[in-house]
C-alpha positions as CSV (number, residue, x, y, z in Angstrom):
1,X,19.6,31.9,-10.6
2,X,16.8,32.0,-13.1
3,X,17.0,28.2,-13.5
4,X,16.6,27.8,-9.7
5,X,13.5,30.1,-9.7
6,X,11.8,28.2,-12.5
7,X,12.6,24.8,-10.9
8,X,11.3,26.0,-7.5
9,X,8.1,27.3,-9.1
10,X,7.6,24.1,-11.0
11,X,8.2,21.8,-8.0
12,X,6.3,24.0,-5.6
13,X,9.0,23.9,-2.9
14,X,11.2,26.7,-1.6
15,X,14.1,24.4,-0.6
16,X,16.0,23.6,-3.7
17,X,18.4,21.2,-1.8
18,X,15.5,19.0,-0.8
19,X,14.1,19.3,-4.4
20,X,17.5,18.1,-5.7
21,X,17.5,15.2,-3.2
22,X,14.0,14.2,-4.3
23,X,15.1,14.3,-8.0
24,X,18.2,12.2,-7.1
25,X,16.0,9.7,-5.3
26,X,13.8,9.5,-8.4
27,X,16.8,8.8,-10.6
28,X,18.1,6.2,-8.1
29,X,14.7,4.6,-8.1
30,X,14.7,4.2,-11.9
31,X,18.3,2.9,-11.9
32,X,17.5,0.4,-9.1
33,X,14.3,-0.7,-10.9
34,X,16.1,-1.3,-14.2
35,X,18.7,-3.5,-12.3
36,X,16.0,-5.5,-10.6
37,X,14.2,-6.1,-13.9
38,X,17.3,-6.8,-15.9
39,X,18.9,-9.3,-13.5
40,X,16.3,-10.8,-11.1
41,X,18.0,-14.2,-11.1
42,X,21.4,-12.8,-10.3
43,X,19.9,-10.8,-7.4
44,X,17.9,-13.8,-6.2
45,X,20.9,-16.0,-6.3
46,X,23.1,-13.5,-4.4
47,X,20.5,-13.1,-1.7
48,X,19.6,-16.8,-1.4
49,X,16.1,-16.1,-2.6
50,X,15.8,-18.5,-5.5
51,X,12.2,-18.7,-6.7
52,X,11.6,-15.1,-5.9
53,X,12.7,-13.7,-9.3
54,X,9.2,-12.6,-10.2
55,X,8.8,-10.7,-7.0
56,X,12.2,-9.0,-7.5
57,X,11.2,-7.9,-11.0
58,X,7.8,-6.7,-9.7
59,X,9.6,-4.6,-7.1
60,X,11.7,-3.2,-10.0
61,X,8.6,-2.1,-11.8
62,X,7.4,-0.4,-8.6
63,X,10.7,1.4,-8.3
64,X,10.6,2.6,-11.9
65,X,7.0,3.8,-11.6
66,X,7.9,5.7,-8.3
67,X,11.0,7.3,-9.9
68,X,9.0,8.5,-12.9
69,X,6.3,9.9,-10.5
70,X,9.0,11.8,-8.5
71,X,10.6,13.3,-11.6
72,X,7.3,14.1,-13.5
73,X,5.2,15.6,-10.7
74,X,5.1,19.2,-9.6
75,X,5.0,18.0,-6.0
76,X,7.0,14.8,-5.4
77,X,6.0,14.5,-1.8
78,X,3.5,11.7,-2.2
79,X,5.9,9.8,-4.4
80,X,8.7,10.1,-1.9
81,X,6.3,8.8,0.8
82,X,5.6,5.9,-1.6
83,X,9.3,5.2,-1.7
84,X,9.3,5.0,2.1
85,X,6.5,2.5,2.0
86,X,8.4,0.5,-0.7
87,X,11.5,0.5,1.5
88,X,9.4,-1.0,4.3
89,X,8.2,-3.7,1.9
90,X,11.8,-4.3,0.7
91,X,13.1,-4.7,4.3
92,X,10.2,-7.1,5.2
93,X,11.0,-9.2,2.1
94,X,14.7,-9.2,2.8
95,X,14.0,-10.3,6.4
96,X,12.3,-13.5,5.2
97,X,15.7,-14.4,3.6
98,X,17.3,-14.4,7.0
99,X,15.2,-17.4,8.1
100,X,16.3,-21.0,7.7
101,X,19.6,-22.1,6.4
102,X,20.3,-19.4,3.8
103,X,24.0,-19.6,3.0
104,X,23.9,-15.9,1.8
105,X,22.7,-14.3,5.0
106,X,25.7,-12.0,5.0
107,X,24.6,-10.6,1.6
108,X,21.1,-10.2,2.9
109,X,22.5,-8.2,5.9
110,X,24.4,-5.9,3.6
111,X,21.3,-5.4,1.4
112,X,19.2,-4.6,4.5
113,X,21.8,-2.1,5.7
114,X,21.8,-0.4,2.2
115,X,18.0,-0.3,2.1
116,X,18.0,1.1,5.7
117,X,20.4,3.9,4.6
118,X,18.3,4.8,1.6
119,X,15.2,4.6,3.9
120,X,16.7,7.3,6.2
121,X,17.2,9.6,3.2
122,X,13.7,8.9,1.9
123,X,12.2,9.7,5.3
124,X,14.2,12.9,5.7
125,X,13.2,14.0,2.2
126,X,9.5,13.1,2.7
127,X,9.3,14.9,6.0
128,X,11.0,18.0,4.7
129,X,8.8,18.1,1.6
130,X,5.7,17.6,3.7
131,X,6.6,20.6,5.9
132,X,7.1,22.7,2.8
133,X,4.2,21.4,0.8
134,X,2.1,24.1,-0.8
135,X,-0.9,21.7,-0.6
136,X,-1.0,20.3,2.9
137,X,-3.4,17.6,3.6
138,X,-6.8,18.8,4.9
139,X,-7.4,18.2,8.6
140,X,-9.0,14.9,9.6
141,X,-12.8,15.0,9.9
142,X,-14.3,14.0,13.2
143,X,-17.3,11.7,12.7
144,X,-17.4,10.4,16.3
145,X,-20.8,12.1,16.9
146,X,-22.5,10.3,14.0
147,X,-24.7,7.3,14.7
148,X,-25.9,6.3,11.2
149,X,-29.5,7.0,12.2
150,X,-30.6,10.3,10.6
151,X,-33.7,10.6,12.8
152,X,-32.2,9.1,15.9
153,X,-32.3,5.6,17.3
154,X,-35.7,6.0,19.0
155,X,-37.4,7.1,15.8
156,X,-35.8,4.1,14.0
157,X,-37.5,1.4,16.1
158,X,-40.2,-0.2,14.1
159,X,-39.5,1.9,11.0
160,X,-39.2,-1.3,8.9
161,X,-42.2,-3.1,10.3
162,X,-44.2,-2.4,7.2
163,X,-41.3,-3.3,4.9
164,X,-42.1,-5.9,2.3
165,X,-39.3,-8.1,1.0
166,X,-38.8,-7.5,-2.8
167,X,-39.7,-10.5,-4.9
168,X,-36.1,-11.1,-6.1
169,X,-34.9,-11.3,-2.4
170,X,-37.4,-14.1,-1.6
171,X,-36.6,-17.8,-1.8
172,X,-37.5,-19.0,-5.4
173,X,-40.6,-21.2,-5.6
174,X,-38.5,-24.2,-6.7
175,X,-36.4,-24.1,-3.5
176,X,-39.2,-23.5,-1.0
177,X,-39.9,-27.2,-0.3
178,X,-36.3,-27.6,0.8
179,X,-36.3,-24.5,3.0
180,X,-39.1,-25.6,5.3
181,X,-38.2,-27.5,8.4
182,X,-38.9,-31.2,8.4
183,X,-41.4,-32.4,10.9
184,X,-39.9,-33.9,14.0
185,X,-39.7,-37.6,13.9
186,X,-40.3,-39.6,17.0
187,X,-38.6,-43.0,17.3
188,X,-41.0,-45.9,17.4
189,X,-40.9,-47.9,20.5
190,X,-39.4,-51.4,19.9
191,X,-41.2,-54.4,21.1
């Protein structure tokens, strides 16, 4: 029981089951990331995504970073939401492999179903952690009544009439002949 109390205090959440799920998702993230970094060619070949090996390895690094964030932070909530965003990115990337004549569309479908299942766990965990979070997000500020004119629009008319353009904002002397409009040329009547 003492272990549960310390872990709850460290994580900042009352629900130890959700905390355990978050830790499990963190470990899963790290394991998945290692697999993606260790075998990007194999994964790309299995999904019919040849040429995307670098992207797969990059996603693996994202997974590892997210997993470490989940396990190391006192409040894993933002990291779990990061997993949800990453899941969306993974699903969008896998959807591109369904286009064209990919012979491995079946494998892509299985991968998408697996990602969708993990996404459901991620969303559940993120929502539960968000409800329990000891540090809820501050309310959104309402700036709809601001105009950007500290003294009002009427007071601003003509306020810059005595403004002198700074020297470094002016056209350099060497370019001034090119900036002036050319005189209008009238065609000469032909005889």
